[in-house]
C-alpha positions in Angstrom: 18.1 -90.9 -46.8 19.6 -91.7 -43.4 21.4 -88.3 -43.4 18.2 -86.5 -44.2 16.3 -88.2 -41.4 19.1 -87.5 -38.9 19.1 -83.8 -40.0 15.3 -83.7 -39.6 15.5 -85.1 -36.1 18.3 -82.7 -35.2 16.1 -79.8 -36.3 13.2 -81.0 -34.2 15.3 -81.5 -31.1 17.2 -78.3 -31.5 14.0 -76.3 -32.0 12.8 -77.4 -28.5 16.1 -76.7 -27.0 16.3 -73.3 -28.7 12.8 -72.4 -27.4 13.8 -73.2 -23.8 17.1 -71.3 -24.1 15.5 -68.2 -25.6 12.9 -68.2 -22.9 15.5 -68.6 -20.2 17.6 -65.7 -21.6 14.5 -63.5 -21.8 13.7 -64.3 -18.2 17.2 -63.3 -17.2 16.9 -60.0 -19.0 13.7 -59.0 -17.3 12.4 -56.5 -19.9 10.1 -53.7 -18.7 7.2 -54.3 -21.1 5.7 -57.4 -22.7 6.4 -55.9 -26.1 10.2 -55.7 -25.3 10.1 -59.3 -24.1 8.3 -60.4 -27.2 10.8 -58.6 -29.4 13.8 -60.0 -27.6 12.4 -63.5 -27.7 11.7 -63.2 -31.5 15.2 -62.1 -32.2 16.7 -64.9 -30.2 14.5 -67.6 -31.8 15.2 -66.3 -35.3 19.0 -66.4 -34.7 18.9 -69.8 -33.1 16.7 -71.3 -35.7 18.7 -69.8 -38.5 21.8 -71.6 -37.4 19.8 -74.8 -36.7 18.2 -74.9 -40.2 21.3 -74.0 -42.1 23.7 -76.1 -40.0 24.5 -78.6 -42.8 25.3 -75.8 -45.3 27.5 -74.0 -42.7 29.3 -77.3 -42.0 30.0 -78.0 -45.7 31.0 -74.5 -46.5 33.3 -73.8 -43.5 34.4 -77.1 -41.8 34.3 -80.1 -44.1 37.2 -79.1 -46.3 39.4 -78.4 -43.2 38.5 -81.8 -41.7 39.4 -83.8 -44.8 42.7 -82.1 -45.5 44.2 -80.8 -48.7 45.2 -82.4 -52.0 48.8 -82.8 -50.9 48.0 -83.8 -47.4 44.7 -85.7 -47.0 43.5 -87.0 -43.7 43.5 -90.8 -43.7 42.1 -93.3 -41.3 44.6 -95.9 -40.3 46.9 -94.5 -43.0 44.8 -96.4 -45.6 41.4 -94.8 -46.2 40.9 -91.2 -47.2 38.0 -89.3 -45.7 35.2 -88.3 -48.1 36.1 -85.4 -50.5 34.2 -82.2 -50.5 31.7 -82.0 -53.4 32.2 -78.9 -55.5 28.5 -78.5 -56.1 26.8 -77.6 -52.8 23.3 -78.3 -54.2 24.2 -81.8 -55.2 25.9 -82.4 -51.8 22.8 -81.2 -49.9 20.1 -82.7 -52.1 19.8 -85.8 -49.9 19.2 -83.7 -46.8 16.6 -81.4 -48.2 14.4 -84.1 -49.7 12.2 -84.2 -46.6 
């Protein structure tokens, strides 16, 4: 439950940051019409929010296995404790985070 709460708070904070960054980037572009500005802002917010919302899935799919090591060469803390293994079922691994 703590992981889900942290993920929820991360989404809230990153949404505010994404909004400010997208607005700043649109101000730097200086589009000629308000419609072009709106379209640019929409594309930027969609892209930023996509990566924010699916950050846990992206982390598990592409980074977690590389951080933990491989069966013949696991990463260990103080040469004693092995880091958590990657769950083979992505839905089971993420079920805690998406309960909110």
